[in-house]
C-alpha positions as a Markdown table, in Angstrom:
| # | Residue | x | y | z |
|---|---|---|---|---|
| 1 | Met | -1.2 | -40.5 | 15.2 |
| 2 | Ala | -4.4 | -38.9 | 15.7 |
| 3 | Asp | -7.0 | -40.9 | 17.8 |
| 4 | Ile | -9.7 | -42.4 | 15.6 |
| 5 | Asp | -12.9 | -40.3 | 15.9 |
| 6 | Asp | -16.7 | -40.2 | 14.9 |
| 7 | Ala | -15.5 | -38.1 | 11.7 |
| 8 | Ala | -13.0 | -41.1 | 11.0 |
| 9 | Ile | -15.9 | -43.7 | 10.9 |
| 10 | Glu | -18.5 | -41.7 | 8.8 |
| 11 | Arg | -15.5 | -41.7 | 6.4 |
| 12 | Met | -14.7 | -45.1 | 6.6 |
| 13 | Leu | -18.7 | -45.7 | 6.0 |
| 14 | Arg | -18.7 | -43.6 | 2.8 |
| 15 | Arg | -15.9 | -45.5 | 1.7 |
| 16 | Leu | -17.2 | -48.6 | 2.3 |
| 17 | Ala | -20.2 | -47.5 | 0.0 |
| 18 | Gln | -17.9 | -46.4 | -2.7 |
| 19 | Arg | -16.0 | -50.0 | -2.5 |
| 20 | Ile | -19.3 | -51.8 | -2.8 |
| 21 | Glu | -20.6 | -50.2 | -6.1 |
| 22 | Ser | -17.2 | -50.7 | -7.4 |
| 23 | Glu | -17.9 | -54.2 | -6.7 |
| 24 | Lys | -21.6 | -54.6 | -7.9 |
| 25 | Asp | -20.9 | -56.5 | -11.0 |
| 26 | His | -18.2 | -59.2 | -9.2 |
| 27 | Leu | -21.0 | -59.8 | -6.3 |
| 28 | Cys | -23.7 | -60.3 | -8.9 |
| 29 | Ala | -21.4 | -62.7 | -10.9 |
| 30 | Leu | -20.7 | -64.5 | -7.6 |
| 31 | Asp | -24.3 | -64.6 | -6.5 |
| 32 | Ser | -25.7 | -65.8 | -10.2 |
| 33 | Ala | -23.9 | -69.1 | -9.2 |
| 34 | Val | -26.0 | -70.3 | -7.1 |
| 35 | Gly | -28.4 | -67.5 | -6.1 |
| 36 | Asp | -30.6 | -64.8 | -8.1 |
| 37 | Gly | -27.6 | -62.9 | -9.2 |
| 38 | Asp | -28.8 | -59.9 | -7.3 |
| 39 | His | -26.5 | -59.5 | -4.3 |
| 40 | Gly | -24.1 | -56.6 | -5.9 |
| 41 | Val | -27.2 | -54.8 | -6.7 |
| 42 | Ser | -28.9 | -54.8 | -3.3 |
| 43 | Met | -26.0 | -54.3 | -1.1 |
| 44 | Thr | -25.5 | -51.1 | -3.6 |
| 45 | Ile | -29.0 | -49.7 | -3.5 |
| 46 | Gly | -28.3 | -50.2 | 0.4 |
| 47 | Met | -25.1 | -48.6 | 0.1 |
| 48 | Arg | -26.2 | -45.5 | -1.6 |
| 49 | Gly | -28.9 | -45.5 | 1.1 |
| 50 | Leu | -26.5 | -45.4 | 3.5 |
| 51 | Thr | -24.7 | -42.6 | 1.9 |
| 52 | Arg | -27.8 | -40.3 | 1.4 |
| 53 | Asn | -28.7 | -40.4 | 5.1 |
| 54 | Leu | -25.1 | -39.6 | 6.1 |
| 55 | Asp | -25.7 | -36.7 | 3.7 |
| 56 | Glu | -28.7 | -35.2 | 5.9 |
| 57 | Leu | -26.8 | -35.8 | 9.6 |
| 58 | Asp | -24.6 | -33.0 | 10.9 |
| 59 | Ser | -21.3 | -34.5 | 12.2 |
| 60 | Pro | -22.6 | -37.7 | 13.1 |
| 61 | Ser | -21.5 | -39.8 | 16.1 |
| 62 | Ala | -20.0 | -43.3 | 15.3 |
| 63 | Ala | -23.1 | -45.0 | 16.5 |
| 64 | Glu | -25.2 | -42.9 | 14.4 |
| 65 | Ala | -23.1 | -43.1 | 11.2 |
| 66 | Phe | -23.9 | -46.9 | 11.8 |
| 67 | Arg | -27.2 | -46.5 | 12.6 |
| 68 | Ala | -27.7 | -44.8 | 8.9 |
| 69 | Gly | -27.1 | -48.0 | 7.2 |
| 70 | Ala | -29.4 | -50.1 | 9.2 |
| 71 | Glu | -32.0 | -47.3 | 8.2 |
| 72 | Ala | -31.0 | -47.6 | 4.6 |
| 73 | Phe | -31.3 | -51.3 | 4.6 |
| 74 | Ala | -34.5 | -51.4 | 6.5 |
| 75 | Asp | -35.7 | -48.7 | 4.1 |
| 76 | Asp | -34.3 | -49.5 | 0.4 |
| 77 | Val | -33.7 | -53.3 | 0.4 |
| 78 | Gly | -36.4 | -55.7 | 0.0 |
| 79 | Ala | -34.0 | -58.6 | -1.0 |
| 80 | Ala | -33.2 | -61.5 | 2.1 |
| 81 | Ile | -29.7 | -59.5 | 2.9 |
| 82 | Gly | -31.9 | -56.4 | 4.0 |
| 83 | Pro | -33.2 | -57.5 | 7.1 |
| 84 | Ile | -29.6 | -58.8 | 7.9 |
| 85 | Leu | -27.9 | -56.0 | 6.9 |
| 86 | Glu | -30.3 | -53.5 | 8.9 |
| 87 | Glu | -29.5 | -55.8 | 11.8 |
| 88 | Val | -26.0 | -56.0 | 11.5 |
| 89 | Phe | -25.4 | -52.2 | 11.2 |
| 90 | Glu | -27.6 | -51.8 | 13.8 |
| 91 | Ala | -25.8 | -54.1 | 16.1 |
| 92 | Ala | -22.5 | -52.1 | 15.6 |
| 93 | Ala | -24.4 | -48.7 | 16.4 |
| 94 | Arg | -25.6 | -50.5 | 20.1 |
| 95 | Thr | -22.2 | -51.1 | 20.6 |
| 96 | Leu | -20.8 | -48.1 | 19.6 |
| 97 | Glu | -22.9 | -46.2 | 22.3 |
| 98 | Glu | -21.9 | -48.3 | 24.8 |
| 99 | His | -17.8 | -48.1 | 23.6 |
| 100 | Arg | -16.8 | -45.1 | 22.9 |
| 101 | Asp | -13.1 | -45.7 | 22.4 |
| 102 | Leu | -12.7 | -45.8 | 18.9 |
| 103 | Ala | -8.9 | -46.6 | 18.6 |
| 104 | Ser | -9.4 | -49.3 | 21.1 |
| 105 | Thr | -8.9 | -53.1 | 19.7 |
| 106 | Ala | -11.2 | -54.5 | 22.4 |
| 107 | Thr | -14.2 | -52.0 | 21.4 |
| 108 | Trp | -14.0 | -53.0 | 17.6 |
| 109 | Ala | -13.7 | -56.8 | 19.2 |
| 110 | Ala | -17.1 | -55.9 | 20.8 |
| 111 | Val | -18.4 | -54.8 | 17.6 |
| 112 | Phe | -17.7 | -57.7 | 15.2 |
| 113 | Glu | -18.8 | -59.7 | 17.8 |
| 114 | Ala | -22.2 | -58.3 | 17.9 |
| 115 | Ile | -22.2 | -58.1 | 14.2 |
| 116 | Ala | -21.7 | -61.9 | 13.5 |
| 117 | Arg | -24.2 | -62.5 | 16.7 |
| 118 | Ala | -27.0 | -60.2 | 14.5 |
| 119 | Ala | -25.9 | -62.0 | 11.6 |
| 120 | Gln | -26.4 | -65.5 | 12.8 |
| 121 | Asp | -29.4 | -64.8 | 15.4 |
| 122 | Thr | -31.7 | -62.8 | 12.1 |
| 123 | Gly | -30.9 | -65.0 | 9.0 |
| 124 | Gly | -30.6 | -68.4 | 10.8 |
| 125 | Ala | -27.1 | -69.3 | 9.4 |
| 126 | Arg | -24.5 | -70.8 | 11.3 |
| 127 | Pro | -20.4 | -71.3 | 10.4 |
| 128 | Gly | -20.5 | -73.8 | 7.5 |
| 129 | Asp | -24.0 | -72.6 | 5.9 |
| 130 | Lys | -22.0 | -70.8 | 2.8 |
| 131 | Thr | -23.0 | -67.4 | 4.3 |
| 132 | Leu | -21.8 | -64.0 | 5.6 |
| 133 | Val | -21.6 | -65.6 | 8.8 |
| 134 | Asp | -18.7 | -67.7 | 7.4 |
| 135 | Ala | -16.7 | -64.2 | 7.1 |
| 136 | Trp | -18.2 | -62.4 | 10.3 |
| 137 | Val | -17.5 | -65.1 | 12.6 |
| 138 | Pro | -13.7 | -66.1 | 12.2 |
| 139 | Ala | -13.2 | -62.2 | 11.8 |
| 140 | Ala | -15.0 | -61.6 | 15.2 |
| 141 | Ala | -12.9 | -64.2 | 16.6 |
| 142 | Ala | -9.5 | -62.9 | 15.3 |
| 143 | Ile | -9.8 | -59.8 | 16.7 |
| 144 | Arg | -11.3 | -60.8 | 20.0 |
| 145 | Ser | -7.8 | -62.8 | 20.4 |
| 146 | Ala | -5.4 | -59.9 | 19.1 |
| 147 | Ala | -7.6 | -57.2 | 21.5 |
| 148 | Asp | -6.9 | -60.2 | 24.6 |
| 149 | Ala | -3.7 | -60.6 | 23.7 |
| 150 | Gly | -3.4 | -56.6 | 23.3 |
| 151 | Ala | -2.7 | -56.3 | 20.0 |
| 152 | Asp | -3.3 | -52.3 | 18.3 |
| 153 | Leu | -5.8 | -51.9 | 16.5 |
| 154 | Ser | -4.0 | -52.1 | 13.2 |
| 155 | Ala | -2.9 | -55.9 | 13.9 |
| 156 | Gly | -6.5 | -56.9 | 14.9 |
| 157 | Leu | -8.2 | -55.3 | 12.1 |
| 158 | Ala | -5.7 | -57.1 | 9.7 |
| 159 | Gly | -5.9 | -60.2 | 11.5 |
| 160 | Ala | -9.8 | -59.6 | 11.5 |
| 161 | Ala | -9.6 | -59.3 | 7.4 |
| 162 | Glu | -7.4 | -62.0 | 6.9 |
| 163 | Ala | -9.4 | -64.4 | 8.6 |
| 164 | Ala | -12.8 | -63.2 | 6.7 |
| 165 | Trp | -11.1 | -64.1 | 3.2 |
| 166 | Gln | -9.8 | -67.3 | 4.1 |
| 167 | Gly | -13.7 | -67.7 | 5.4 |
| 168 | Val | -14.6 | -66.4 | 2.5 |
| 169 | Glu | -12.3 | -69.0 | 0.8 |
| 170 | Glu | -13.5 | -72.1 | 2.6 |
| 171 | Thr | -17.4 | -71.4 | 1.2 |
| 172 | Thr | -16.2 | -72.5 | -2.1 |
| 173 | Asp | -16.3 | -76.1 | -0.9 |
| 174 | Leu | -19.3 | -75.8 | 1.1 |
| 175 | Val | -22.7 | -76.4 | 0.2 |
| 176 | Pro | -25.1 | -73.7 | 0.9 |
| 177 | Arg | -28.1 | -75.2 | 3.6 |
| 178 | Leu | -30.0 | -72.0 | 4.1 |
| 179 | Gly | -32.1 | -70.0 | 0.9 |
| 180 | Arg | -32.6 | -70.8 | -2.9 |
| 181 | Ala | -28.9 | -71.9 | -3.0 |
| 182 | Ser | -29.7 | -74.9 | -0.9 |
| 183 | Arg | -31.6 | -75.9 | -3.9 |
| 184 | Leu | -29.0 | -76.3 | -5.8 |
| 185 | Gly | -27.2 | -79.1 | -3.1 |
| 186 | Glu | -23.8 | -80.1 | -4.8 |
| 187 | Arg | -23.9 | -77.9 | -7.6 |
| 188 | Ala | -23.3 | -75.2 | -5.7 |
| 189 | Arg | -20.3 | -76.7 | -5.1 |
| 190 | Gly | -17.1 | -74.6 | -6.1 |
| 191 | His | -18.3 | -71.0 | -5.8 |
| 192 | Pro | -17.6 | -68.5 | -2.9 |
| 193 | Asp | -20.5 | -67.6 | -1.3 |
| 194 | Ala | -21.2 | -63.7 | -2.5 |
| 195 | Gly | -22.6 | -62.5 | 1.2 |
| 196 | Ala | -19.2 | -63.7 | 3.0 |
| 197 | Thr | -17.7 | -62.1 | 0.0 |
| 198 | Ser | -19.0 | -58.4 | 0.7 |
| 199 | Ala | -18.7 | -59.0 | 4.3 |
| 200 | Ser | -15.0 | -59.4 | 3.5 |
| 201 | Ile | -15.1 | -56.4 | 1.5 |
| 202 | Met | -16.9 | -54.5 | 4.4 |
| 203 | Ile | -13.5 | -55.7 | 7.0 |
| 204 | Glu | -11.4 | -54.5 | 4.3 |
| 205 | Val | -12.5 | -51.4 | 4.1 |
| 206 | Met | -12.3 | -51.0 | 8.1 |
| 207 | Arg | -9.0 | -52.4 | 8.1 |
| 208 | Asp | -7.7 | -49.8 | 5.4 |
| 209 | Glu | -9.4 | -46.8 | 6.7 |
| 210 | Leu | -9.3 | -47.6 | 10.3 |
| 211 | Gly | -5.9 | -49.7 | 11.3 |
| 212 | Ser | -3.2 | -47.7 | 11.6 |
| 213 | Pro | 0.0 | -48.2 | 13.9 |
| 214 | Gly | 0.1 | -47.3 | 17.1 |
| 215 | Ala | -3.6 | -47.4 | 17.7 |
| 216 | Ala | -4.7 | -48.3 | 21.2 |
| 217 | Ser | -5.6 | -51.7 | 22.4 |
């Protein structure tokens, strides 16, 4: 199979925008249980902005494509998730400026680690706080382990997606410690986190679009 190129990253991000839009109502329903109920709307607005920004670029590099997402969330999303996703996309962009082997498991391990750090640093959340961090941190750890073991990208992304989804499921039993949801206390238990769910969706799309047998490790 051909190496993953910049065009594949752009296609993946466009597919992500479509998937988030299709999950908008589901994400809003999850958020309604513990928050404002607008997570799906905010994510969809940001992803529409990403698509619009990509439309204005001519054959963007992988870094430029992710930066289009950072700019979209900075410009278009006023909710709390806006600044966090701005930094998540920007962290990925900066990492991909340094790591150009897009078929490398190690490259994407570095990307996931940068995203996990950005999510924590920007939002102030840590694992166990019932946020998107609960998906990104275990996903980053899983793909780093795969890279260190010499696994190919398909295996690395599959492991990351599995770890992220397990993180989402574990948020069901957590009590949120940040934001409006924290006011609910024990009443928020029993509901998976919407932000962790949208993060897991992003990782699933990356797995489906970029994971391939024989990718370089």
